[in-house]
Structures are given as structure tokens and as C-alpha cells.
C-alpha positions in Angstrom: 74.7 124.2 76.5 78.3 125.3 76.9 77.9 125.3 80.7 76.9 121.6 80.7 79.7 120.7 78.3 82.3 122.3 80.6 80.7 121.3 83.9 80.7 117.5 83.2 84.4 117.1 82.6 85.1 119.3 85.6 82.8 117.2 87.8 84.8 114.1 86.7 88.1 115.7 87.5 86.8 116.8 91.0 85.5 113.3 91.6 88.9 111.7 90.9 90.9 114.3 92.7 88.8 113.9 95.8 89.1 110.1 95.8 92.9 110.3 96.4 94.3 110.0 99.9 94.5 113.4 101.6 97.8 112.9 103.4 99.7 112.7 100.1 98.6 116.2 98.9 100.7 119.3 98.8 99.3 122.8 99.5 99.5 123.6 95.8 97.5 120.5 95.0 94.9 121.4 97.6 94.6 125.0 96.2 94.2 123.6 92.7 91.4 121.4 93.8 89.7 124.3 95.5 89.9 126.4 92.3 88.5 123.5 90.2 85.6 123.1 92.7 84.8 126.8 92.7 84.8 126.9 88.8 82.5 123.9 88.9 80.2 125.7 91.3 80.1 128.8 89.1 79.2 126.6 86.0 76.5 124.6 87.8 74.7 127.5 89.5 72.7 128.8 86.5 71.5 125.3 85.5 68.2 123.9 86.9 70.2 121.3 88.9 72.3 124.1 90.4 69.2 126.0 91.4 67.8 122.9 93.0 71.0 122.4 95.0 71.0 126.1 96.0 67.3 125.9 97.1 68.0 122.7 99.1 71.0 124.2 100.9 69.1 127.4 101.6 66.2 125.5 103.2 68.7 123.3 105.2 70.6 126.4 106.5 67.3 128.1 107.4 66.1 125.0 109.2 69.3 124.7 111.2 69.3 128.4 112.1 65.7 128.3 113.3 66.3 125.1 115.4 69.2 126.7 117.2 67.1 129.6 118.5 
């Protein structure tokens, strides 16, 4: 339950940070956004939604790698 309580506000922060124009960002601002996104990923991964996203991405990468052979 704590994971969902922390992940939702982080998702909102990421959404609003990524909506801003990219040319106005400093390197520190970009690094901060990356840290927030990584923290969100760590919090989402153990949830059923996170596992579904991971399964989907695994299948996508597998399909792409098989089609390039």
C-alpha cells in the first residue's frame, strides 16, 4: 500500500516535469528528472501494473530482436 501512496504523487510530478519545454532545462534539472523517474520505476515494479508493463516490454524487445535476425 505504501508503494502506491508514494508512486502516485511521483507519477504526477513526472507528468508535469515532462510537459515543460526541453530547451529551458538545465543539466541539474534533467538529472533531477531522471532520478525521479528511476524512483518511480522502482516503486512501480513490484505492483501488478509494473509487472504487466515489464512483461509487455519484454515481449516487445523479444519480438524486435527476433525480427532483426
